[in-house]
N, C-alpha and C positions, 0 to 999 in steps of 0.2 A: 857379793862380787859378780855373780851370773849376769844380772842384770847391767853393769859396769862393761864387761867385755863384750857384751853383744851391743851396746850403746856405742862402744868405740872398734866396732866391727874387727874385734879381734881375735876371732875365733880362730882356730886351725881348720882347716878342710876335713869333712867328714870320712874318717876310715872306710866306712859303708853306708853310703849313700841312702836316704830313706829309713835308716836307723840308728837309735842312739847307744852307740858303744860305752860300756861300761867295765871297768878294770877293777879289780879285787885282790886284795890279797892282806894278808895277816902281818903282823909286828908283835915280838913277845920284847917287850923292855928287859933285857938278861943283864943289864952290866950292874956290876956290884955298886957305883956311887949312885944308883939310882934307888938304892935301900935307904931304909931309915938307917942312920949313924948305927945304932947300936946291934943292927942286924947283921953289916957288911963284913963280918970277920965269918959268919957261920955260912957254911955252906949249904947247909938244909934250909936256909931263911927263904921265905916265900918271896915271889917274884912281884913286880910291881902292876904287873895286869898283860890281858892280851887285847889287840884292838885287830878291828877290818876295817880297812879304807878302801871308800870307794872312789875311783877317778875316772872325770870324764874328759878322754883325752883332747875331745876337740877344744874345751875350754881350758885343758890343763890345771883343773880344779878338783881338791878334795869335794865331792858332792854329799857325801854319807860317812858317817863313823860309826862302828859299834863297838860297845865298850864291853869288858869283861874284867871283873877284879882278880878273876884267879890266873896270874901268869903261865901256869901250867896247862891252863886248858887248851883243845885242840881248835882250828878254826870251825872245825864241824858243828862243834858245840854250841856257835851262835847262828848256824842255821836257820832257828825259828824267828829268830831277829830280822836276819837278812830277808826271806821271802816275801813279806807284803811290801819290799820296795821293789820288786820286779814288777815292771810294766810291760803292756803289750809294745813290740817293735823294739824292744831291748835286746842287744848283742853283749853278752858277758864273756868278757875273757880273764879266765883265773887258770893258777897252778893246780897239778894234779890234788892237792888237798882238797879242790872243790868236785869232785867227780863223782861223789856215793850218789847212788838213786836217788835218795830224798832231796836233793837238791836238782 
């Protein structure tokens, strides 16, 4: 989709010219209707999973998704997967869960 958006010249002006801005946030699918039917009535049933999604605001497009099967996992547990995607001249925007020294 990125190639199509760029071909149509449909990008949004850069938030910080000269840098690629990336926004990252986590999501836990917590609604019981997403659980296996047999587990919907059990409050301690496992959650379906955790994701970290990276948005490129100039494209308004998710450019990366990091998955974890453990719905109880903290966003921080996926840092080792995210770090290889960090590139020179990236500016990352995130909430307080992404503030540990390691990241």
